[in-house]
TORMIVO-818886 format. One line per 4 residues: for each residue z, x, y of N, C-alpha, C. Coordinates in Angstrom, 3 decimals. Each point is the difference from the previous one (the first is absolute). Example, Ala and Ser with C-alpha at 12.3 -4.5 7.8 and 13.67 -1.06 7.14 Angstrom:
<recs>
7.800/13.190/-5.690/0.000/-0.890/1.190/0.000/0.900/1.200 | -0.720/-0.350/1.050/0.060/0.820/1.190/0.730/-0.770/1.090
</recs>
This chain:
<recs>
0.000/0.850/-1.189/0.000/-0.850/1.189/0.000/0.887/1.240 | -0.758/-0.355/0.990/-0.108/0.811/1.200/1.259/-0.092/0.849 | 0.208/1.033/0.830/1.148/-0.008/0.900/-0.114/-1.147/0.988 | -1.223/-0.319/0.431/-0.194/-1.109/0.932/0.477/-1.307/-0.621
-0.303/-0.201/-1.297/0.449/-1.223/-0.672/1.524/-0.076/0.042 | 0.677/1.147/-0.247/1.458/0.009/0.004/0.555/-0.269/1.400 | -0.604/0.600/1.011/0.488/-0.146/1.363/-0.175/-1.417/0.515 | -1.073/-0.672/-0.411/-0.289/-1.329/0.504/0.117/-1.053/-1.090
0.878/0.283/-0.956/0.146/-0.896/-1.150/0.336/-1.416/0.426 | 0.918/-0.144/0.954/0.416/-1.330/0.418/-1.152/-0.817/0.553 | -0.767/0.596/0.921/-1.138/-0.696/0.603/-1.048/-0.306/-1.060 | -0.318/0.991/-0.817/-1.020/-0.194/-1.037/0.402/-1.105/-0.954
1.280/-0.002/-0.388/0.395/-0.981/-1.002/0.001/-1.424/0.562 | 0.381/-0.179/1.258/-0.083/-1.328/0.613/-1.442/-0.489/-0.010 | -0.945/0.905/0.292/-1.404/-0.384/-0.024/-0.431/-0.379/-1.412 | 0.503/0.731/-0.996/-0.328/-0.320/-1.387/0.518/-1.387/-0.361
1.217/-0.321/0.431/0.573/-1.312/-0.276/-0.771/-1.106/0.704 | -0.436/0.275/1.221/-0.813/-0.972/0.721/-1.303/-0.272/-0.751 | -0.548/1.042/-0.595/-1.234/-0.158/-0.769/0.236/-0.891/-1.217 | 1.136/0.194/-0.671/0.317/-0.842/-1.144/0.172/-1.455/0.432
0.723/-0.190/1.101/0.267/-1.360/0.462/-1.302/-0.721/0.349 | -0.963/0.748/0.521/-1.272/-0.595/0.386/-0.792/-0.496/-1.208 | 0.322/0.544/-1.173/-0.714/-0.402/-1.217/0.494/-1.339/-0.549 | 1.142/-0.461/0.485/0.570/-1.232/-0.529/-0.670/-1.199/0.643
-0.548/-0.856/-0.814/-0.644/-1.210/0.484/0.922/-1.186/-0.254 | 0.744/-0.382/1.020/0.916/-1.127/-0.142/-0.797/-1.297/-0.100 | 0.504/-0.949/-0.762/-0.748/-1.264/-0.181/-0.026/-0.833/1.279 | -0.964/-0.886/0.048/-0.122/-0.906/1.145/0.292/-1.434/-0.435
0.539/-0.767/0.917/0.254/-1.415/-0.226/-0.473/-0.759/1.229 | -0.901/-0.948/-0.213/-0.589/-0.762/1.106/-0.645/0.909/1.035 | -0.605/1.082/-0.502/-0.724/0.903/0.882/0.865/0.987/0.756 | 1.316/0.022/-0.298/0.926/0.907/0.694/0.657/0.917/-1.027
0.096/1.296/0.325/0.620/0.955/-0.906/1.470/-0.364/-0.227 | 0.411/0.035/-1.259/1.360/-0.367/-0.370/0.879/1.244/-0.116 | 1.060/0.050/0.773/0.908/1.137/-0.054/1.243/-0.297/-0.841 | 0.406/-1.221/-0.080/1.164/-0.368/-0.802/-0.457/-0.306/-1.431
0.684/0.496/-1.043/1.240/0.774/0.043/-0.222/1.504/0.002 | -1.232/0.439/0.216/-0.306/1.403/-0.206/0.565/0.927/1.067 | 0.086/-0.451/1.230/0.363/0.906/1.087/1.127/-0.493/0.891 | 0.307/-1.253/-0.018/0.968/-0.530/0.965/1.444/0.116/-0.433
0.242/0.394/-1.245/1.373/0.118/-0.482/0.680/1.167/0.694 | 1.131/-0.263/0.625/0.751/1.040/0.684/1.312/0.268/-0.735 | 0.357/1.289/-0.100/1.252/0.359/-0.655/1.126/-0.137/1.015 | 0.515/-1.185/0.136/1.049/-0.265/0.968/1.381/0.220/-0.585
1.060/-0.383/0.735/1.359/0.199/-0.478/0.262/-0.774/-1.290 | 0.562/0.686/-0.973/0.424/-0.636/-1.246/1.465/0.385/-0.176 | 0.883/-0.861/0.416/1.409/0.366/0.075/0.893/-0.862/-0.873 | -0.579/-0.864/-0.792/0.822/-0.858/-0.839/-0.369/0.220/-1.456
0.912/-0.409/-0.879/-0.263/0.137/-1.424/0.213/1.422/-0.458 | -0.333/0.262/-1.252/0.184/1.331/-0.553/-1.284/0.527/-0.579 | -0.153/1.303/0.009/-1.174/0.617/-0.587/-1.268/-0.336/0.748 | -1.078/-0.165/-0.764/-1.284/-0.273/0.613/-0.308/-1.476/0.095
-1.149/-0.292/0.549/-0.499/-1.371/0.073/-1.383/-0.020/-0.635 | -0.413/-1.158/-0.490/-1.307/-0.123/-0.629/-1.108/0.270/1.011 | -0.938/0.838/-0.394/-1.167/0.239/0.843/-0.945/-1.188/-0.093 | -0.873/-0.125/0.960/-1.018/-1.038/-0.023/-1.298/0.561/-0.576
-0.853/-0.868/-0.451/-1.290/0.428/-0.537/-0.762/0.776/1.070 | -0.491/1.170/-0.374/-0.812/0.866/0.867/0.783/0.617/1.157 | 1.323/-0.098/-0.037/0.795/0.581/1.088/-0.047/1.524/-0.020 | -0.032/0.573/-1.196/-0.040/1.457/-0.139/-1.204/0.387/-0.859
-1.200/-0.039/0.580/-1.222/0.180/-0.783/-0.208/1.398/-0.560 | 0.821/0.955/0.427/-0.089/1.358/-0.545/0.884/0.191/-1.228 | 0.867/-0.989/-0.284/0.933/0.151/-1.113/-0.740/0.113/-1.328 | 0.456/0.942/-0.796/-0.616/0.296/-1.292/1.063/-0.022/-1.087
-0.305/-0.654/-1.108/0.894/-0.010/-1.153/-0.572/0.951/-1.033 | 0.816/0.945/-0.473/-0.458/1.032/-0.930/0.442/-0.312/-1.421 | -0.945/0.169/-0.938/0.223/-0.327/-1.401/-0.180/1.241/-0.875 | 0.693/-0.015/-1.143/0.010/1.147/-0.898/-0.388/-0.445/-1.406
-0.948/0.689/-0.619/-0.463/-0.359/-1.327/-1.505/0.122/-0.082 | -0.540/0.157/-1.227/-1.421/0.235/-0.183/-0.854/-1.228/0.261 | 0.506/-1.175/-0.333/-0.737/-1.243/0.211/0.775/-0.898/0.953 | -0.713/-0.596/0.944/0.658/-0.792/1.033/0.853/-1.122/-0.589
-0.516/-0.689/-1.003/0.708/-1.153/-0.547/1.322/0.407/-0.642 | 0.116/1.249/-0.419/1.232/0.482/-0.624/0.782/0.949/0.905 | -0.488/0.195/1.179/0.668/0.924/0.918/1.243/-0.643/0.603 | 0.838/0.824/0.593/1.256/-0.483/0.563/0.189/0.549/1.407
0.739/-0.759/0.778/0.251/0.332/1.409/1.008/1.139/0.121 | -0.199/0.843/1.039/0.960/1.069/0.209/0.299/0.318/1.450 | -1.004/-0.075/0.873/0.172/0.439/1.385/-0.901/-0.797/0.928 | 0.170/0.269/1.279/-0.873/-0.547/1.026/-0.802/1.110/0.644
-0.883/-0.372/0.889/-0.799/0.967/0.728/-0.651/-0.671/1.188 | -0.785/0.771/0.754/-0.672/-0.521/1.202/-1.448/0.453/0.010 | -0.906/-0.946/0.178/-1.410/0.327/0.159/-0.195/0.643/1.375 | -0.610/1.192/0.036/-0.206/0.670/1.289/-1.476/0.298/0.278
-0.864/-0.228/-0.987/-1.445/0.149/0.211/-0.702/-0.786/-1.099 | -1.336/0.059/-0.007/-0.738/-0.729/-1.032/0.323/0.479/-1.402 | 0.451/1.257/-0.130/0.149/0.559/-1.341/1.326/0.698/-0.256 | 0.965/-0.122/0.916/1.268/0.692/-0.216/1.209/-0.900/0.267
1.009/0.184/-0.851/1.288/-0.670/0.140/1.065/1.064/0.208 | 0.889/-0.246/0.939/1.130/0.888/0.265/1.215/-0.518/-0.754 | 0.713/0.894/-0.693/1.191/-0.405/-0.736/0.970/1.172/-0.075 | 1.044/-0.137/-0.799/0.977/1.072/-0.180/-0.452/0.933/-1.122
0.388/1.254/0.095/-0.352/0.955/-1.045/0.547/-0.398/-1.354 | 1.228/-0.541/-0.009/0.591/-0.347/-1.292/-0.619/-1.252/-0.608 | -0.855/-0.691/0.763/-0.712/-1.169/-0.527/-1.284/0.388/-0.728 | -0.317/1.283/-0.031/-1.221/0.434/-0.673/0.091/-0.183/-1.511
1.212/-0.093/-0.521/0.207/-0.239/-1.431/1.407/-0.532/-0.208 | 0.219/-0.657/-1.134/1.338/-0.496/-0.330/0.876/1.159/-0.476 | 1.279/-0.275/-0.193/0.921/1.027/-0.494/-0.383/0.493/-1.389 | -0.805/-0.786/-0.724/-0.464/0.390/-1.337/-1.395/0.612/0.032
-0.511/0.216/1.207/-1.276/0.688/0.124/-1.238/-0.862/-0.056 | 0.148/-1.322/0.087/-1.163/-0.883/0.020/-0.576/0.000/1.415 | -1.236/0.446/0.180/-0.557/0.093/1.356/-0.355/-1.366/0.580 | 0.018/-0.067/1.314/-0.431/-1.228/0.670/-1.484/-0.217/-0.307
-0.366/-1.245/-0.332/-1.335/-0.263/-0.507/-0.813/-0.974/0.842 | 0.674/-0.983/0.613/-0.709/-1.052/0.723/0.688/-0.313/1.323 | -0.813/-0.412/0.961/0.499/-0.470/1.291/-0.510/-1.416/0.212 | 0.924/-0.903/0.388/-0.359/-1.396/0.225/0.220/-0.328/1.478
-0.995/-0.636/0.604/0.044/-0.325/1.423/-0.019/-1.514/0.208 | 0.421/-0.424/1.189/-0.073/-1.416/0.363/0.952/-0.886/-0.781 | 1.073/0.587/-0.516/0.931/-0.747/-0.847/1.214/-0.457/0.811 | 0.471/-1.187/-0.279/1.233/-0.501/0.593/1.056/-0.251/-1.071
-0.387/-0.742/-1.049/0.929/-0.340/-1.076/-0.050/1.037/-1.121 | 1.158/0.544/-0.322/0.143/1.043/-1.017/-0.565/-0.438/-1.344 | 0.258/-1.234/-0.381/-0.393/-0.480/-1.322/-1.510/-0.117/-0.174 | -0.754/0.093/1.078/-1.449/-0.145/-0.077/-0.730/1.335/-0.152
0.762/1.096/-0.164/-0.632/1.319/0.001/-1.034/0.158/-1.124 | 0.249/-0.572/-1.166/-0.950/0.126/-1.103/-1.156/-0.992/0.105 | 0.074/-0.908/0.973/-1.058/-0.982/0.185/-0.766/0.239/1.306 | 0.162/1.171/0.559/-0.672/0.308/1.260/-1.516/0.044/-0.199
-0.772/-0.480/0.962/-1.459/0.078/-0.092/-0.452/1.449/-0.174 | -1.055/0.198/-0.749/-0.482/1.353/-0.277/-0.305/0.778/1.274 | -0.493/-0.705/1.013/-0.340/0.695/1.242/1.233/0.508/0.753 | 1.191/-0.465/-0.405/1.240/0.438/0.640/0.707/1.098/-0.777
-0.617/0.468/-1.072/0.615/1.016/-0.862/-0.874/1.248/-0.031 | 0.641/1.156/0.116/-0.705/1.270/-0.113/0.769/0.922/-0.946 | -0.768/0.788/-0.752/0.624/1.025/-0.819/0.321/1.215/0.857 | 0.916/0.826/-0.487/0.346/1.230/0.702/-0.836/1.138/-0.570
-0.855/0.540/0.832/-0.897/1.067/-0.422/0.669/1.367/0.050 | 0.850/0.202/1.013/0.641/1.299/0.168/1.350/-0.160/0.687 | 0.986/0.726/-0.489/1.339/0.007/0.597/0.185/1.326/0.716 | 0.261/-0.054/1.298/0.172/1.219/0.793/1.417/0.024/0.559
0.882/0.689/-0.679/1.373/0.152/0.489/0.035/1.104/1.054 | 0.922/-0.129/0.942/0.125/1.067/0.992/0.306/1.309/-0.725 | -0.642/1.088/0.397/0.169/1.265/-0.728/1.437/0.518/-0.057 | 0.857/-0.448/0.924/1.389/0.460/-0.006/0.941/-0.972/-0.713
-0.535/-1.091/-0.539/0.833/-0.932/-0.757/0.235/0.571/-1.390 | 1.256/0.304/-0.306/0.376/0.618/-1.269/1.130/-0.805/-0.643 | -0.348/-1.067/-0.741/1.039/-0.809/-0.630/0.820/0.839/-0.989 | 1.287/-0.327/-0.148/0.674/-1.209/0.480/0.474/0.066/1.455
-0.366/1.043/0.735/0.372/0.086/1.406/-0.565/-1.195/0.764 | 0.743/-0.470/0.982/-0.418/-1.163/0.786/-0.719/0.380/1.291 | -0.202/1.287/0.235/-0.670/0.434/1.216/-1.523/-0.128/-0.128 | -0.660/-0.265/1.137/-1.468/-0.145/0.055/-0.469/-1.078/-0.980
0.740/-1.090/-0.015/-0.266/-1.096/-0.939/-1.107/-0.900/0.550 | -1.229/0.495/-0.141/-1.143/-0.723/0.547/-1.242/0.355/-0.827 | -0.890/-0.970/-0.163/-1.206/0.221/-0.802/-1.115/-0.911/0.486 | -1.215/0.369/-0.356/-1.186/-0.800/0.284/-0.674/-0.349/-1.322
-0.475/-1.229/-0.091/-0.696/-0.458/-1.193/-1.448/-0.289/0.369 | -0.921/0.701/-0.632/-1.420/-0.261/0.231/-0.451/-1.093/-0.960 | -0.601/-1.044/0.537/-0.440/-1.125/-0.808/-1.341/0.300/-0.661 | -0.258/-0.668/-1.135/-1.255/0.231/-0.718/-1.195/-0.656/0.680
0.283/-0.895/0.947/-1.061/-0.703/0.718/0.540/-0.427/1.353 | -0.823/0.074/1.016/0.460/-0.365/1.338/0.422/-1.464/0.067 | 1.001/-0.262/0.825/0.453/-1.359/0.254/-0.891/-0.609/1.078 | -0.353/-1.254/-0.193/-0.753/-0.726/1.021/1.008/-0.686/0.921
0.016/0.397/1.260/0.968/-0.564/0.932/-0.263/-1.481/0.231 | 1.077/-0.720/0.196/-0.055/-1.438/0.287/1.235/-0.341/0.813 | 0.113/-1.221/0.499/1.231/-0.366/0.713/1.252/0.180/-0.853 | -0.139/-0.102/-1.316/1.153/0.092/-0.898/0.269/1.416/-0.504
-1.008/0.864/0.071/0.132/1.366/-0.514/-0.572/0.957/1.038 | 0.851/0.735/0.676/-0.444/0.932/1.029/1.065/1.059/0.228 | -0.379/1.151/0.488/0.937/1.126/0.074/0.974/-0.063/1.173 | 1.081/0.712/-0.170/0.948/0.215/1.088/-0.314/1.345/0.640
0.531/0.216/1.191/-0.137/1.287/0.683/1.242/0.844/-0.248 | -0.091/1.279/0.330/1.104/0.927/-0.217/0.626/0.418/1.324 | 1.310/0.056/0.032/0.710/0.539/1.165/-0.275/1.496/0.078 | -0.432/0.485/1.167/-0.339/1.419/0.130/1.030/0.767/0.820
0.858/-0.700/0.726/1.015/0.662/0.821/1.373/-0.138/-0.643 | 0.816/1.024/0.164/1.349/-0.013/-0.568/0.928/-0.793/0.920 | -0.294/-1.266/0.155/0.717/-0.893/0.902/0.189/-1.318/-0.739 | 1.232/-0.276/-0.431/0.239/-1.119/-0.903/0.729/-1.149/0.692
-0.451/-1.205/-0.313/0.595/-1.208/0.558/1.431/-0.185/-0.500 | 0.813/-0.668/0.832/1.375/-0.300/-0.403/0.005/-0.961/-1.172 | -0.938/-0.953/0.004/-0.100/-0.945/-1.109/-1.399/0.046/-0.588 | -0.064/0.016/-1.316/-1.269/-0.030/-0.711/0.167/-0.926/-1.202
-1.046/-0.115/-0.782/0.012/-0.934/-1.129/-0.552/0.678/-1.241 | 0.606/-0.298/-1.136/-0.528/0.450/-1.285/-0.503/-1.215/-0.765 | -0.957/0.222/-0.879/-0.554/-1.104/-0.784/-0.126/0.417/-1.457 | 0.183/-0.959/-0.900/-0.169/0.311/-1.406/0.397/-1.143/-0.912
-0.288/0.207/-1.287/0.355/-0.970/-1.046/1.150/0.535/-0.857 | 0.772/0.928/0.536/1.078/0.616/-0.767/1.130/-0.971/-0.318 | 1.034/0.525/-0.648/1.156/-0.815/-0.359/0.610/-0.628/1.242 | 0.515/-1.211/-0.154/0.630/-0.711/1.115/1.420/0.487/0.262
0.478/0.896/-0.815/1.330/0.573/0.130/0.337/0.757/-1.266 | 1.157/0.620/-0.008/0.425/0.785/-1.164/0.037/-0.867/-1.252 | -0.757/0.405/-1.014/-0.093/-0.685/-1.288/-0.537/-1.432/0.110 | -0.702/-0.279/1.071/-0.634/-1.306/0.140/-1.461/0.092/-0.416
-0.716/-1.100/0.063/-1.397/-0.030/-0.413/-0.913/0.401/1.153 | -1.259/0.267/-0.357/-0.982/0.312/1.029/-0.287/-1.224/0.858 | -0.363/0.254/1.240/-0.357/-1.094/0.902/-1.264/-0.679/-0.501 | -0.008/-1.318/-0.032/-1.205/-0.720/-0.409/-1.021/-0.015/1.126
0.494/-0.010/1.239/-0.875/0.018/1.173/0.241/1.297/0.761 | -1.052/0.616/0.468/0.113/1.223/0.781/1.067/-0.164/1.080 | 0.904/0.975/0.087/1.104/-0.064/0.949/-0.255/0.841/1.241 | 0.461/-0.509/1.124/-0.034/0.691/1.282/1.450/0.273/0.379
0.374/1.287/0.065/1.407/0.383/0.153/0.222/0.690/1.344 | 0.745/-0.616/0.917/0.287/0.662/1.280/1.033/1.101/-0.200 | -0.246/1.148/0.610/0.887/1.156/-0.146/0.201/0.668/1.350 | 1.148/0.649/0.145/0.346/0.673/1.243/0.154/1.494/-0.242
-0.436/0.782/0.971/0.085/1.455/-0.141/1.452/0.453/-0.039 | 0.272/0.925/-0.891/1.334/0.571/-0.157/-0.061/1.459/0.446 | 0.944/0.408/0.826/0.021/1.368/0.522/0.016/1.009/-1.146 | -0.689/1.120/0.205/-0.114/1.006/-1.051/1.362/0.457/-0.507
0.939/0.234/0.933/1.312/0.496/-0.422/0.777/-1.035/-0.796 | -0.189/-1.275/0.346/0.670/-1.071/-0.754/-0.587/-0.100/-1.404 | -1.316/0.093/-0.084/-0.657/-0.080/-1.304/0.351/1.211/-0.862 | 0.037/1.178/0.605/0.341/1.210/-0.749/1.363/-0.114/-0.646
0.936/-0.649/0.702/1.350/-0.160/-0.542/0.032/-0.948/-1.197 | -1.017/-0.880/-0.094/-0.054/-0.957/-1.107/-0.582/0.615/-1.268 | -0.788/1.069/0.164/-0.684/0.597/-1.135/0.433/1.451/-0.168 | 0.866/0.231/-0.954/0.455/1.355/-0.285/-1.107/0.767/-0.706
-0.012/1.303/0.170/-1.010/0.825/-0.660/0.206/-0.014/-1.516 | -1.115/-0.002/-0.713/0.038/0.076/-1.464/-1.315/0.609/-0.472 | -0.258/0.041/-1.284/-1.127/0.764/-0.534/-1.353/-0.513/0.475 | -0.105/-1.290/0.322/-1.274/-0.526/0.488/-0.051/-0.072/1.527
1.114/0.345/0.623/0.136/-0.103/1.459/0.781/1.212/0.476 | -0.464/1.167/-0.441/0.791/1.226/0.071/0.327/0.438/1.423 | -0.862/-0.322/0.960/0.223/0.408/1.389/0.481/-1.138/0.893 | 0.327/-1.143/-0.606/0.391/-1.148/0.797/-1.196/-0.583/0.738
0.253/-0.876/0.937/-1.074/-0.668/0.736/-0.808/0.995/0.825 | -1.310/-0.032/-0.168/-0.902/0.839/0.786/-0.484/-0.830/1.186 | 0.530/0.291/1.168/-0.315/-0.808/1.175/-1.464/0.066/0.414 | -0.718/1.037/-0.427/-1.407/0.128/0.364/-0.889/-0.908/-0.832
0.391/-0.269/-1.244/-0.888/-0.723/-0.912/0.594/-1.295/-0.543 | 1.271/-0.278/0.292/0.650/-1.201/-0.514/0.747/-0.715/1.116 | 0.085/-1.317/-0.119/0.705/-0.812/0.990/0.689/-1.144/-0.727 | 1.096/-0.484/0.585/0.780/-1.049/-0.648/-0.041/-1.301/0.805
-0.138/-1.094/-0.717/0.100/-1.340/0.576/0.897/-0.825/-0.902 | 0.826/-0.854/0.626/0.924/-0.800/-0.789/0.301/-1.337/0.629 | 1.148/-0.541/-0.377/0.356/-1.362/0.390/0.650/-0.052/1.379 | 0.216/-1.233/0.472/0.655/-0.246/1.279/1.350/-0.668/-0.202
0.620/0.265/-1.156/1.275/-0.628/-0.330/-0.147/-1.123/-0.997 | -1.255/-0.394/-0.263/-0.323/-0.977/-1.029/-0.846/0.718/-1.039 | 0.108/-0.392/-1.249/-0.721/0.686/-1.071/-1.506/-0.014/0.262 | -0.569/1.172/0.259/-1.441/0.153/0.182/-0.357/1.391/-0.521
-0.859/0.044/-1.008/-0.285/1.284/-0.629/-1.257/-0.122/-0.855 | -0.637/1.140/-0.235/-1.049/0.064/-1.007/0.644/0.356/-1.329 | -0.614/-0.454/-1.088/0.563/0.174/-1.330/-1.062/0.553/-0.943 | 0.375/0.336/-1.255/-1.005/0.461/-0.959/-1.186/-0.960/-0.074
-1.183/0.560/0.031/-1.226/-0.801/0.037/-0.616/-0.018/1.384 | 0.823/0.239/1.029/-0.520/0.070/1.371/-0.528/1.390/0.328 | 0.321/0.983/-0.847/-0.446/1.372/0.233/-1.499/0.069/0.240 | -0.387/0.888/0.896/-1.413/0.190/0.302/-0.552/-0.950/1.042
0.707/-1.109/0.230/-0.435/-0.968/0.988/0.244/0.497/1.415 | -0.508/-0.714/0.987/0.082/0.469/1.378/1.279/-0.378/0.730 | 0.399/0.872/0.902/0.923/-0.316/1.083/-0.918/-0.134/1.202 | -0.119/-1.196/0.581/-1.059/-0.230/0.971/0.438/-0.903/1.146
-0.869/-0.045/1.019/0.190/-0.868/1.164/-1.381/-0.544/0.379 | -0.016/-0.970/0.907/-1.267/-0.471/0.552/-0.622/1.128/0.827 | -1.287/0.202/-0.164/-0.710/1.030/0.743/-0.364/-0.526/1.392 | 0.548/0.613/1.028/-0.261/-0.461/1.363/-1.322/0.538/0.556
-0.563/1.023/-0.641/-1.219/0.619/0.507/-1.278/-0.529/-0.646 | 0.128/-0.505/-1.218/-1.164/-0.517/-0.716/0.310/-1.433/-0.404 | -0.761/-0.929/0.538/0.255/-1.424/-0.215/-0.064/-0.370/-1.477 | 0.931/-0.829/-0.412/-0.044/-0.615/-1.326/0.212/0.999/-1.136
0.795/1.020/0.234/0.329/0.967/-1.049/1.476/0.354/0.064 | 0.470/0.671/-1.039/1.359/0.533/-0.025/-0.055/1.524/0.096 | 1.128/0.572/0.368/0.118/1.443/0.160/1.066/0.497/-0.974 | -0.374/0.925/-0.877/0.920/0.495/-1.013/0.791/1.194/0.541
1.317/-0.162/0.047/0.899/1.053/0.469/0.481/0.877/-1.142 | 0.215/-0.626/-1.157/0.567/0.735/-1.118/-0.399/-0.595/-1.336 | 0.351/0.719/-1.056/-0.227/-0.444/-1.376/1.363/-0.110/-0.680 | 0.255/-1.127/-0.635/1.284/-0.207/-0.674/0.174/1.027/-1.098
1.093/0.778/0.087/0.201/1.104/-0.933/1.154/-0.256/-0.973 | 1.239/-0.017/0.492/1.122/-0.219/-0.911/1.225/-0.517/0.751 | 0.982/-0.431/-0.757/1.249/-0.492/0.569/1.124/0.168/-0.999 | 1.111/-0.616/0.277/1.134/0.045/-0.920/-0.333/-0.759/-1.283
0.669/0.383/-1.083/-0.237/-0.641/-1.301/0.227/-1.500/0.082 | 1.074/-0.389/0.656/0.280/-1.427/0.195/-0.603/-0.409/1.333 | -1.233/-0.466/-0.030/-0.660/-0.362/1.247/0.594/-1.287/0.556 | -0.194/-0.203/1.282/0.427/-1.243/0.613/1.465/-0.064/0.371
0.632/1.146/0.208/1.391/0.007/0.453/0.037/0.316/1.489 | 0.786/-0.739/0.746/0.104/0.217/1.443/0.470/1.425/0.280 | -0.672/0.648/0.952/0.406/1.342/0.399/-0.622/1.110/-0.822 | -0.967/-0.326/-0.853/-0.650/1.037/-0.809/-1.503/-0.029/0.288
-0.457/0.757/0.985/-1.408/-0.019/0.386/-0.907/0.613/-1.065 | -1.275/-0.337/0.084/-1.000/0.605/-0.866/-0.667/1.162/0.700 | -0.609/0.869/-0.794/-0.683/1.176/0.530/-1.509/-0.221/-0.117 | -0.712/0.287/1.078/-1.441/-0.225/0.084/-0.705/1.300/0.381
-1.144/0.245/-0.607/-0.800/1.173/0.329/-0.684/-0.224/1.336 | 0.168/0.935/0.925/-0.585/-0.124/1.337/-1.513/0.203/-0.049 | -0.755/-1.018/0.302/-1.458/0.093/-0.046/-0.578/0.952/1.050 | 0.496/-0.004/1.262/-0.615/0.877/1.000/-0.078/1.470/-0.426
1.014/0.456/-0.717/0.025/1.397/-0.442/-1.179/0.318/-0.918 | -0.489/-1.007/-0.708/-1.021/0.228/-1.026/-1.398/-0.441/0.403 | -0.177/-0.450/1.244/-1.318/-0.464/0.429/-1.079/1.074/-0.148 | 0.246/1.255/0.386/-1.045/1.019/-0.206/-0.420/0.125/-1.467
0.971/-0.043/-0.909/-0.331/0.069/-1.427/-0.773/-1.233/-0.445 | 0.441/-1.181/0.443/-0.691/-1.239/-0.369/-1.441/0.033/0.492 | -0.184/0.427/1.248/-1.350/0.092/0.553/-0.873/0.956/-0.803 | 0.574/1.111/-0.429/-0.778/1.007/-0.738/-0.502/-0.529/-1.329
0.686/-1.000/-0.556/-0.409/-0.581/-1.276/-0.905/-1.223/0.213 | 0.418/-0.897/0.863/-0.699/-1.281/0.163/-1.209/0.105/0.923 | 0.138/0.767/1.082/-1.098/0.149/0.968/-0.262/1.480/0.257 | -0.440/0.739/-1.019/-0.190/1.457/0.160/-1.123/0.344/0.980
</recs>
């Protein structure tokens, strides 16, 4: 990648996102372009209840459900991801394979209900052609927990399936949102409907105190590549199955898209406890690497 690309990454990437957005042909009704529900949904205050709330159809068109197994009909769910181009999905490094070594095999797009994953239309399913883990990701270590999945065939963008943009500056919102079909709580079942989980940024020093160093986290929290988001005094957390999914906000620079701040990485064994934030891989740190793979 050229030095100019690195120096002007932010400007270049906004233009790239604008190009993607221009490819989306929103439907018309009575001769007028329809924006609802594709673009008018705003992530407003969510201050009641516990955990996440049910997402609406097409609210998060970049959301990807990842499956493991040789044949789709017999494959099983394991992680989430985010569509970022016609042929690449962004996810966590540890989502590249299960703990037993079964590699990620399929990506499903445009899904809302978990139970419909095996009945998804063929045009919404892609095989994984290549798994590209970050070169510094060395499991079981939790550092540099990020990966790219190259699809076997390009995705055709539509109002229901379209990419998100990437945060390029190391400037994080006080409140962001995570999405996924993971467990609804410790030892609970997977969410039947895609969940939208409001989360608040947790100071690095506070998060560091929550996570003691151990063999997979030998240096403690790396402030350059990891960030913590957690609850506001009510149970709000990502759980197993949410890994690889996005930590995102509404994109203010590119209409009708989301902006990915982080990738869901790991948390406490007992997820969903007040005062125990989750750890997310900082996307801005990895934009040069992502660009070198997806847009060389």
